[in-house]
N, C-alpha and C positions, 0 to 999 in steps of 0.2 A: 431769209429769202435766197441768199447766195447758196447756202447749203442745199436748199430744195432744188434749185436750178442745176447745180453741179452734180448732185447725187441721185436725183430722181428723173429729171427731164433729160439731161445730157445723155445718159446711157440709152434711153429710148430713141433719141434722134441719131445717135451714132450707129445704131442697128441698121439704119437706112442710108448711111454715108454722110449724115449731117453732123453739124457741130454747132453748139451754142455755148456762149460764154456770158457770164454775168458782168454787167458794167456798173449799174447803180440801181438803187431802190430808194425812193423818197416819197412819202405821203401818197402811196397807192400808184405811183408811176414807176414802172419797171423798165429799164433799158437793157437790152441784150445785144450781143454781136452774133450774127449768123455767118457761118463759114461752111466749107465743104459743099455738099449737095444743096444745103439750105440756101447758099448764097446765090444760086441760080434757079431756085424753085419757082414755078409759075403759080403755085397755090399756097404761097407762104402765109397769106392772110388767114386761110383755114387752119393752118398749124398754130398760128398765134392765138386764134380764138380757142383752139383746143387747149393750149397751154394755160390761157386765162381760166378756162373751165376746170382744169386739173388743180390749179392753185386755189380756186374757190372751193372745190370739193374737199381737198386735203387740208388746206390751211385756213379755210373759212375767211379768206381775204379777197376782196374784189380789187383787181389790179387792171391797169391799162398798160399794155406793153408797146413800147417803141422798139422796133428792130432795126438795127443797122446791119447792112450786108457788106461783107468783105470779099471781093473777088479774088480768085486764085491769082497768084503772081504772074502766071503765064498768060493771063488774059490781056495784060498790058503790053505784051510783046507783039511785034508786027508779024 
């Protein structure tokens, strides 16, 4: 699963300024970290559903994705 996220999904999101990193995968539960444009996206739920569909189509595995967002460091500044 890590290879799929890093080599297939990540380049597609990077094309739009997003970033995704694999955190863990256990028993159908995939956890990823969203950064870049993905960290502030208003339609991230649609993207997560798209990724779940891509995994189902390509890997024949049904997964439930939990996405953590990491804000850019400068968002914490006053």
